[in-house]
C-alpha positions as CSV (number, residue, x, y, z in Angstrom):
1,X,0.0,0.0,0.0
2,X,3.0,2.3,0.2
3,X,2.9,2.8,-3.6
4,X,-0.8,3.5,-3.5
5,X,-0.3,6.1,-0.8
6,X,2.4,7.8,-2.9
7,X,0.1,8.0,-5.9
8,X,-2.7,9.4,-3.7
9,X,-0.4,12.1,-2.5
10,X,0.6,12.9,-6.1
11,X,-3.0,13.2,-7.1
12,X,-3.7,15.6,-4.2
13,X,-0.6,17.7,-5.1
14,X,-1.7,17.9,-8.8
15,X,-5.2,19.0,-7.8
16,X,-3.8,21.7,-5.5
17,X,-1.5,22.9,-8.4
18,X,-4.4,23.0,-10.8
19,X,-6.3,25.3,-8.5
20,X,-3.4,27.7,-8.7
21,X,-3.1,27.4,-12.5
22,X,-6.9,28.0,-13.0
23,X,-6.7,31.1,-10.7
24,X,-3.7,32.5,-12.6
25,X,-5.5,31.9,-15.9
26,X,-8.5,34.0,-14.6
27,X,-6.2,36.8,-13.3
28,X,-4.3,37.0,-16.5
29,X,-7.5,37.0,-18.5
30,X,-8.7,40.1,-16.6
31,X,-5.3,41.8,-17.0
32,X,-5.3,41.3,-20.8
33,X,-8.7,42.8,-21.1
34,X,-7.7,45.8,-18.9
35,X,-4.6,46.4,-21.0
36,X,-6.6,46.3,-24.2
37,X,-9.1,48.8,-22.9
38,X,-6.3,51.2,-21.8
39,X,-4.7,51.1,-25.2
40,X,-7.9,51.7,-27.0
41,X,-8.7,54.8,-24.9
42,X,-5.4,56.5,-25.7
43,X,-5.0,55.4,-29.3
44,X,-7.0,58.2,-30.9
45,X,-4.9,60.9,-29.2
46,X,-1.6,59.4,-30.4
47,X,-2.9,58.8,-33.9
48,X,-3.8,62.5,-33.9
49,X,-0.2,63.4,-32.9
50,X,1.1,61.3,-35.7
51,X,-1.1,63.1,-38.2
52,X,0.1,66.5,-36.9
53,X,3.7,65.6,-37.2
54,X,3.1,64.3,-40.7
55,X,1.4,67.5,-41.7
56,X,4.3,69.7,-40.5
57,X,6.8,67.6,-42.3
58,X,4.8,67.7,-45.5
59,X,4.2,71.5,-45.4
60,X,7.8,72.3,-44.3
61,X,10.0,69.9,-46.3
62,X,13.1,72.0,-45.7
63,X,13.1,71.2,-41.9
64,X,16.1,69.2,-40.8
65,X,15.3,68.2,-37.2
66,X,17.4,66.5,-34.5
67,X,14.6,63.9,-33.8
68,X,14.3,62.9,-37.5
69,X,16.6,61.0,-39.9
70,X,17.2,64.0,-42.0
71,X,19.3,65.8,-39.4
72,X,22.7,67.2,-40.5
73,X,24.6,64.9,-38.1
74,X,23.6,61.8,-40.1
75,X,25.8,62.9,-43.0
76,X,28.9,62.9,-40.7
77,X,28.5,59.9,-38.4
78,X,30.0,56.6,-39.5
79,X,29.7,54.6,-36.3
80,X,26.3,54.9,-34.5
81,X,26.0,54.7,-30.8
82,X,22.9,52.6,-30.3
83,X,20.5,52.2,-27.4
84,X,18.3,49.1,-27.1
85,X,15.2,49.1,-24.9
86,X,14.4,45.5,-24.2
87,X,10.9,44.9,-22.8
88,X,10.5,41.5,-21.0
89,X,8.4,40.4,-18.1
90,X,9.3,40.6,-14.4
91,X,8.8,36.9,-13.9
92,X,8.4,33.7,-15.8
93,X,5.6,31.1,-16.1
94,X,4.6,32.6,-19.4
95,X,5.7,29.9,-21.8
96,X,8.3,31.1,-24.4
97,X,7.4,34.8,-24.1
98,X,10.6,35.9,-22.4
99,X,12.8,33.5,-24.3
100,X,11.6,34.8,-27.7
101,X,12.4,38.4,-26.7
102,X,15.9,37.5,-25.4
103,X,16.6,35.7,-28.7
104,X,15.5,38.7,-30.8
105,X,17.5,41.1,-28.6
106,X,20.7,39.0,-29.0
107,X,20.2,39.1,-32.8
108,X,19.6,42.9,-32.8
109,X,22.7,43.9,-30.8
110,X,25.0,41.4,-32.6
111,X,26.0,43.9,-35.3
112,X,26.3,46.9,-33.0
113,X,29.8,48.2,-32.2
114,X,28.9,50.8,-29.5
115,X,25.6,50.2,-27.6
116,X,23.8,50.5,-24.3
117,X,21.0,48.3,-23.0
118,X,17.9,49.5,-21.2
119,X,15.6,46.9,-19.6
120,X,12.0,47.0,-18.8
121,X,11.3,43.9,-16.7
122,X,13.8,42.1,-14.4
123,X,13.8,38.9,-16.5
124,X,15.8,40.5,-19.3
125,X,18.2,42.3,-16.9
126,X,19.0,38.9,-15.2
127,X,19.7,37.1,-18.5
128,X,22.1,39.8,-19.9
129,X,24.5,39.8,-17.0
130,X,27.2,38.7,-19.4
131,X,26.9,42.2,-21.0
132,X,26.8,44.0,-17.7
133,X,29.2,46.7,-18.9
134,X,26.7,47.8,-21.5
135,X,23.6,47.9,-19.1
136,X,22.4,51.2,-18.0
137,X,22.2,50.5,-14.2
138,X,20.3,53.7,-13.4
139,X,17.4,52.8,-15.7
140,X,14.8,50.8,-13.8
141,X,11.3,50.1,-15.1
142,X,8.8,47.4,-14.2
143,X,6.9,45.6,-16.9
144,X,3.9,45.2,-14.5
145,X,0.8,47.5,-14.9
146,X,2.3,50.1,-17.5
147,X,1.2,53.7,-17.2
148,X,1.5,56.9,-19.2
149,X,3.5,58.5,-16.4
150,X,6.1,55.7,-16.5
151,X,6.3,56.1,-20.3
152,X,6.8,59.8,-19.9
153,X,9.6,59.3,-17.4
154,X,11.3,56.9,-19.8
155,X,10.9,59.3,-22.6
156,X,12.6,62.1,-20.7
157,X,15.5,59.9,-19.7
158,X,16.1,58.6,-23.2
159,X,15.6,62.0,-24.9
160,X,18.2,63.5,-22.5
161,X,20.8,60.9,-23.6
162,X,19.8,61.6,-27.3
163,X,20.0,65.4,-26.9
164,X,23.5,65.1,-25.3
165,X,24.5,62.9,-28.3
166,X,25.4,60.0,-26.0
167,X,23.1,57.9,-28.3
168,X,22.6,58.3,-32.0
169,X,19.9,55.7,-32.5
170,X,17.4,54.2,-30.1
171,X,15.6,51.0,-30.7
172,X,12.8,49.2,-28.8
173,X,12.4,45.4,-28.8
174,X,9.0,44.3,-27.5
175,X,6.2,41.9,-28.2
176,X,3.3,42.9,-30.4
177,X,0.0,41.2,-29.8
178,X,-1.5,40.0,-33.1
179,X,-4.5,38.3,-31.4
180,X,-5.2,36.4,-28.2
181,X,-3.2,33.3,-29.4
182,X,-0.6,34.9,-31.6
183,X,2.3,37.3,-30.7
184,X,5.4,38.5,-32.5
185,X,8.6,40.1,-31.2
186,X,9.5,43.2,-33.2
187,X,12.4,45.6,-33.3
188,X,11.4,49.2,-34.0
189,X,13.5,52.3,-34.3
190,X,12.3,54.9,-31.8
191,X,14.8,57.7,-32.6
192,X,15.5,59.3,-34.9
193,X,12.0,59.0,-36.4
194,X,11.8,58.1,-40.1
195,X,10.5,61.0,-42.1
196,X,9.4,58.9,-45.0
197,X,7.1,56.8,-42.9
198,X,5.2,59.9,-41.7
199,X,5.0,61.3,-45.2
200,X,3.7,58.1,-46.7
201,X,1.0,57.8,-44.0
202,X,0.0,61.4,-44.6
203,X,-0.1,61.0,-48.4
204,X,-2.1,57.8,-48.1
205,X,-4.6,59.4,-45.8
206,X,-5.1,62.5,-47.9
207,X,-4.3,61.4,-51.4
208,X,-3.8,64.2,-53.9
209,X,-5.1,66.8,-51.4
210,X,-2.1,66.2,-49.2
211,X,-0.6,69.8,-49.5
212,X,-3.9,71.8,-49.4
213,X,-4.2,74.9,-47.2
214,X,-1.6,77.2,-45.6
215,X,0.1,76.7,-42.3
216,X,1.2,79.3,-39.8
217,X,3.0,77.8,-36.8
218,X,4.0,79.7,-33.7
219,X,6.7,80.1,-32.3
220,X,8.3,78.0,-35.1
221,X,7.7,74.7,-36.9
222,X,11.0,73.3,-35.4
223,X,9.9,74.0,-31.8
224,X,6.4,72.7,-32.3
225,X,7.7,69.6,-34.1
226,X,10.1,68.9,-31.2
227,X,7.3,69.0,-28.6
228,X,5.0,66.9,-30.7
229,X,7.8,64.4,-31.2
230,X,8.3,64.1,-27.4
231,X,4.6,63.4,-26.9
232,X,4.6,61.0,-29.8
233,X,7.6,59.0,-28.4
234,X,5.8,58.9,-25.0
235,X,2.7,57.5,-26.7
236,X,4.8,54.9,-28.6
237,X,6.5,53.8,-25.5
238,X,3.2,53.5,-23.6
239,X,1.7,51.5,-26.5
240,X,4.7,49.2,-26.6
241,X,4.7,48.7,-22.8
242,X,0.9,48.0,-22.8
243,X,1.1,45.6,-25.7
244,X,4.0,43.8,-24.1
245,X,2.1,43.5,-20.9
246,X,-1.0,42.2,-22.7
247,X,1.1,39.8,-24.7
248,X,2.8,38.5,-21.5
249,X,-0.5,37.9,-19.7
250,X,-1.9,36.3,-22.9
251,X,1.1,33.9,-23.0
252,X,0.6,33.2,-19.3
253,X,-3.0,32.4,-19.9
254,X,-2.0,29.9,-22.6
255,X,0.7,28.4,-20.4
256,X,-1.7,28.0,-17.4
257,X,-4.4,26.5,-19.7
258,X,-1.8,24.0,-21.0
259,X,-0.6,23.2,-17.5
260,X,-4.2,22.7,-16.4
261,X,-4.9,20.4,-19.4
262,X,-1.7,18.4,-18.7
263,X,-2.8,18.1,-15.0
264,X,-6.1,16.6,-16.1
265,X,-4.3,14.0,-18.2
266,X,-2.0,13.2,-15.3
267,X,-4.9,12.8,-13.0
268,X,-6.6,10.4,-15.3
269,X,-3.4,8.3,-15.6
270,X,-2.7,8.3,-11.9
271,X,-6.4,7.5,-11.0
272,X,-6.2,4.4,-13.3
273,X,-3.0,3.4,-11.6
274,X,-4.4,4.1,-8.1
275,X,-7.6,2.1,-8.8
276,X,-5.6,-0.8,-10.2
277,X,-3.4,-0.9,-7.1
278,X,-6.5,-0.6,-4.8
279,X,-8.2,-3.5,-6.7
280,X,-5.0,-5.6,-6.5
281,X,-4.8,-4.8,-2.7
282,X,-8.5,-5.7,-2.1
283,X,-8.1,-8.9,-4.2
284,X,-5.0,-9.8,-2.1
285,X,-6.9,-9.2,1.1
286,X,-9.8,-11.3,0.0
287,X,-7.4,-14.1,-1.1
288,X,-5.7,-14.0,2.2
289,X,-9.1,-14.2,4.1
290,X,-10.3,-17.1,2.0
291,X,-6.9,-18.9,2.4
292,X,-7.1,-18.3,6.2
293,X,-10.7,-19.6,6.3
294,X,-9.7,-22.7,4.4
295,X,-6.8,-23.4,6.6
296,X,-8.9,-22.9,9.7
297,X,-11.6,-25.3,8.3
298,X,-8.9,-28.0,7.5
299,X,-7.5,-27.6,11.1
300,X,-11.0,-28.1,12.6
301,X,-11.6,-31.2,10.4
302,X,-8.3,-32.8,11.5
303,X,-9.2,-32.2,15.2
304,X,-12.7,-33.9,14.7
305,X,-11.0,-36.8,12.9
306,X,-8.6,-37.3,15.9
307,X,-11.5,-37.3,18.3
308,X,-13.4,-40.0,16.3
């Protein structure tokens, strides 16, 4: 019965674990929905910012701005000092979510000569300890519960490095949520912004009417463009953090559902083993009782035969 007791204990342990995985599935499900709602509420504002930036670039094509890829410095620089913002989770138990990001990040920094790493989420910081000399130690950001305030603080920190020319290019590596079951890790250039992408978006939206109307901008197109760009970068960071958070929780949902399903299969297998052992034990007990009864009956019959 020792083996049956072990199986019974395993069954109990699996059931307790399944309670946890089901609870984590429900919590992650609510977090995903919350993150989606937050993103949808702020999306119109940042799409409007994108449109305003595109309009300024279209109506003032001679602008060569620090935050765009048409700046004069680009003609002189041969080696780019790159910054990589790597957005991972703070913890595991989310399937291959973090592993895929780390793999993509390693590929992205492979060709960089001079670079610095900025981590959102402790999982990534832990796994890049071999490149500790490149990690910005004073940059700390949690992946949990992203907020617009946190994105703005990150923007100010990164913009300061960019303005001081300590970084020439800034990239962000994060997970984009395609749907509830599908995610993809992407590497996007955050700074300098690509002028052509804004102009294409504006031309596509307006067609042949793209340059209609006159613009008067105060105090100057350059200053307004600079402020709009900061707000746009804040919005992009917030969107990336929120999408990453939703993707992580979605991956955790899938991992917990898989763990629960595997638990069900293990319970079925262990229950069959347990029932077989119980049946064998009961059969053994019955056999022993019958054997004992037969032995006792034979003993009594011998005793009667001696008396006769």
